C-alpha positions in Angstrom: 98.7 114.9 87.8 97.7 116.6 90.7 100.8 117.9 92.3 101.9 119.8 96.1 104.5 122.5 96.2 106.3 122.2 99.8 108.9 124.6 100.7 109.2 127.0 103.4 110.3 130.1 101.1 107.4 131.4 99.5 109.2 133.2 96.8 111.1 129.3 95.7 107.5 128.2 95.4 106.4 131.1 93.4 109.2 130.3 91.3 108.7 126.7 90.7 105.2 127.4 90.1 106.3 129.5 87.2 108.2 127.1 85.9 105.6 124.5 85.9 103.3 126.5 84.2 104.8 125.4 80.5 104.1 121.8 81.9 100.3 121.2 81.3 100.2 117.7 82.7 101.2 119.1 86.0 98.2 120.4 88.1 99.2 122.2 91.2 96.6 121.7 93.4 98.3 123.2 97.0 101.0 124.6 98.7 102.2 124.4 101.9 105.2 125.5 104.1 106.0 123.2 106.2 105.2 119.2 107.2 102.0 120.0 109.0 100.8 122.4 106.0 101.5 119.7 103.6 100.1 116.5 105.6 97.0 118.6 105.8 97.3 119.4 101.9 97.9 115.6 101.0 94.5 114.5 103.0 92.8 117.2 101.1 94.0 116.8 97.8 95.7 113.2 97.8 97.9 114.3 95.0 100.0 112.2 92.5 103.0 114.2 93.0 104.9 116.1 95.6 107.7 119.1 95.2 109.5 118.8 97.9 112.3 120.7 99.8 114.3 118.8 102.6 115.7 121.5 105.1 112.1 123.0 106.5 111.6 124.6 110.1 110.4 121.7 112.2 110.4 118.5 110.1 112.4 117.7 107.2 110.9 116.9 103.9 112.0 112.9 105.1 110.2 112.9 108.0 107.0 114.2 106.3 107.3 111.0 104.3 107.9 108.7 106.8 104.6 110.0 108.4 102.7 109.1 105.2 100.6 106.1 105.0 101.2 106.0 101.3 103.8 108.3 99.7 102.6 110.3 96.4 105.6 110.7 93.9 108.4 112.6 95.1 110.7 115.2 93.3 112.9 116.5 95.7 113.7 120.4 95.1 116.5 121.6 97.2 119.5 123.7 98.1 121.6 121.3 99.0 123.1 118.4 96.9 124.3 116.0 100.1 121.0 114.2 100.6 120.5 112.8 97.1 121.8 109.3 97.9 119.5 109.3 100.7 116.6 110.7 98.3 116.7 107.9 96.3 116.5 105.6 98.9 113.6 106.7 99.7 112.4 106.2 95.9 112.5 109.8 94.5 111.8 110.4 91.2 114.3 113.1 90.7 116.5 115.5 92.9 116.8 119.0 91.6 119.4 121.1 93.4 118.1 124.9 93.7 118.0 127.0 91.7 115.5 125.2 89.5 116.1 125.7 85.8 113.8 124.7 83.4 116.2 122.1 81.1 116.5 120.4 84.8 113.0 120.6 85.7 111.6 119.4 82.3 114.0 116.1 82.4 112.4 115.5 85.8 108.7 115.9 84.4 109.5 113.6 81.7 109.9 110.5 84.2 106.2 111.2 85.1 104.5 107.8 84.2 102.1 108.2 81.2 98.3 107.8 82.1 96.9 104.6 80.9 93.7 105.1 78.6 92.4 101.7 80.1 93.0 100.5 83.8 95.5 97.9 83.5 94.6 94.2 84.6 94.9 92.8 88.4 98.4 90.7 88.5 97.4 87.0 88.4 100.5 85.3 88.0 104.2 86.6 88.0 107.7 85.7 87.2 110.1 86.6 89.9 114.0 86.8 89.7 116.4 87.6 92.7 120.2 86.9 91.3 119.9 83.5 89.8 117.2 81.9 91.6 113.6 82.4 89.3 110.1 81.7 90.6 107.0 82.0 88.5 104.1 82.2 90.9 100.5 82.8 91.3 99.9 86.5 93.2 97.6 84.7 95.7 100.8 82.7 96.9 102.4 85.9 97.9 101.5 86.7 101.4 103.7 89.8 101.9 105.1 92.8 100.5 107.7 94.3 102.3 109.4 98.1 101.2 113.3 98.2 101.2 113.8 101.5 99.3 113.4 100.6 95.5 113.4 97.1 96.3 110.3 95.4 97.3 110.7 91.9 99.8 108.1 89.0 98.5 107.4 86.6 101.0 105.9 83.5 99.7 106.5 80.0 101.2 109.9 80.1 102.6 111.1 82.5 99.8 112.1 85.8 100.5 113.5 87.1 97.2 114.1 91.1 96.9 113.2 92.5 93.6 113.8 95.7 91.9 110.3 97.2 92.0 108.8 99.9 94.7 105.8 98.9 96.6 103.9 101.9 95.1 104.2 100.4 91.8 103.4 97.1 92.6 100.2 98.0 94.5 99.0 99.5 91.3 99.2 95.9 89.7 97.3 94.0 92.8 93.8 93.5 93.0 92.6 96.0 95.8 90.0 93.3 97.0 92.6 90.9 98.0 96.0 93.2 99.3 95.5 95.8 101.8 98.4 98.7 102.2 98.9 98.1 106.1 101.6 100.8 106.2 104.1 102.9 104.3 106.3 99.5 104.1 103.9 96.9 103.9 100.9 95.3 101.8 99.2 92.1 103.4 97.5 89.3 101.4 94.0 89.1 103.7 93.8 85.6 102.8 96.9 85.1 104.7 95.7 87.1 107.7 95.1 84.3 110.2 93.9 87.0 113.2 94.1 90.0 114.2 95.0 92.0 117.4 95.2 95.4 118.8 98.7 96.9 119.7 99.0 99.1 122.8 99.1 102.0 121.2 95.7 101.2 119.4 96.9 100.5 116.2 96.0 96.3 114.8 98.6 94.0 114.4 97.9 91.4 111.4 99.4 87.9 112.4 100.0 85.6 108.9 99.7 82.4 108.5 103.2 81.0 110.1 103.3 83.9 112.6 104.6 86.8 110.7 103.4 89.8 112.6 102.2 93.2 110.1 101.7 96.5 112.3 99.0 98.7 110.6 99.5 102.0 110.8 96.8 104.1 112.6 95.1 105.6 109.7 94.9 102.0 107.8 94.0 100.2 111.3 90.8 102.5 110.9 90.6 101.7 107.2 90.6 98.0 107.8 87.8 98.0 110.8 85.8 100.5 108.1 86.3 98.3 104.9 86.3 94.8 106.9 83.6 95.1 109.6 80.2 94.0 109.5 
């Protein structure tokens, strides 16, 4: 699993690198001292995991995540404990308060998903439960998936159930030829896109059947053009 260490303190990065040496399933591919360097490293290496500090010069770790179209798994490593709740609201895998101790790091590493020997088959039908209500629906009936922290709201028909699955988790199970990651918060079903317009800021806006509008991030707007244009 490829990882990037993001911390403005060089000694903290060195110590974390030393502690991670005993975890062969984690490969450190880059380091960054601030959000700008981190974005460049993420673009260059497409890591699976970020070890992320919160308080850094300029942008915080939370601001960095907000700027990403698709965030990798995140383990926060910080000297402050008051941000733990917010960390889990952005689907953090774990939250470690410095100084990082080997046992605590090992516990966080144990939460990493294990790579499967063969890829999962894309979902065709799903069972959905929200409170006392249940549905068994075909995946192609889902027009939109919308992230709400650790939860995802599904849009199908007139229903809007909220399920305890992150958008990143669901994306791995969806057919990429049918579902398109529009932004950090949205995945759209291409079969439900009725038209596409250009917003004032140059980004694309997908208008789904029924009139729901979903703005694509600038990067995903370009990917949409590159992928779907003749």
